[in-house]
N, C-alpha and C positions, 0 to 999 in steps of 0.2 A: 178891288182894293182889299187887302187883308186888314182885318181889325186887330186890335191888341190881343184879344182873346184867341183869334186864329193863330197868331204868331206864337203865343204861349203853348197852344196845343201842338203846333208843329215842333217846337223845341222839346216838348215832352216825348213826342214820337221819335225824334232824333236821339234823345238820351236812351230810350228803350232799345233802340237799334244797336247801341254800342256792344252789347253782348253778342249779337249776331255778327257784327263786324269782326270782333276779336276771335270768335270761333271760326269764321270763314278764313280769316287771315292765317290762323294756325293750320287749317286744312291746306291752304295754298302753299304755305311754307313746307309742309310735309310732302306735298306733290312735287315741289321744286327740288327737294332733296332727292326724291326717288328719280326724277328726270336727270338730275346731274349725275347720279350714280350710274344710270343706264348709259348716258352719253359718254361718260369718261371710262367706262368699263372696257378693258382691253379684250379684243376679240381674237380668237385663234385664226391664223391665216393659213389657208390651204395652199398647196403648191400650185402655182399658176394663177392665183388670184391677185388682183391689184390691191395694194395697201390703200387704206383710205377710211372714210366715214362709213358707218353702218347705213344700209339702204334707206332707212326712214329717219336719218339724222336731221334732215331739213324740216320734216314734220314735227320732230321733237323740239327743234328750235322755235318753230312757230307756236307750238303749244306753250313752251316756256315764256315766250314773249307775251302771249295773251294772259297767262297767269300773273306775270309781273305787272301788267297793266291793270288787271283787276285788283291786285294787292295795293297798288299805288292809289287807285280810286277809293278803296275802302279806308286806307290809311288817311287819305285827305278828308274824308267824311268824319272819321273819328277825331282827327285833329281839329276840325272846325267846331265840333261839339265841345271839346275841352277848351278851345279858345273862347267860346261863348261863356262857358262856365267860369273862366278866369276873370270875366268882367263883373262877376257878382262880388261886391265888396265884403259882405258879411260871411266869414268862414263857416259859422254854424249853419247858415242857410244853404251854403254851397255843399257842405257835408251831408245835410239832410236830403238835398236833391239827388246827390250821387247815391246815397244809400237807398232811397226810395225808388228811383227810376232806373239806375244802372245796375245796382246790386240786388234790387227788388226785395229789399228787406221790409218787413211789416212791423209797424210800431203799435204797441199795446199801451193803453192808457192805465 
């Protein structure tokens, strides 16, 4: 059974992970753009060759599917954190949590 303190610590870890999620989602997006460029790129056809997909087309499609699945998982985790943050009624507290744990700003007294 998780105590209240354990739940708070878990939420802090989730908020710290937001930067990783955003960075990895950007990397996945860049990889998807490259894959789409490769898959859509017209290939010169030699005489006697059948028209069709490049030889590794299906491998590229599988790679694209796995990247999209990973992106959706990360997006779901990120959305869950922001959904939990939206439950905090005090805007100043919410902004402080975002600044401290997501943006990793340090406050001086």
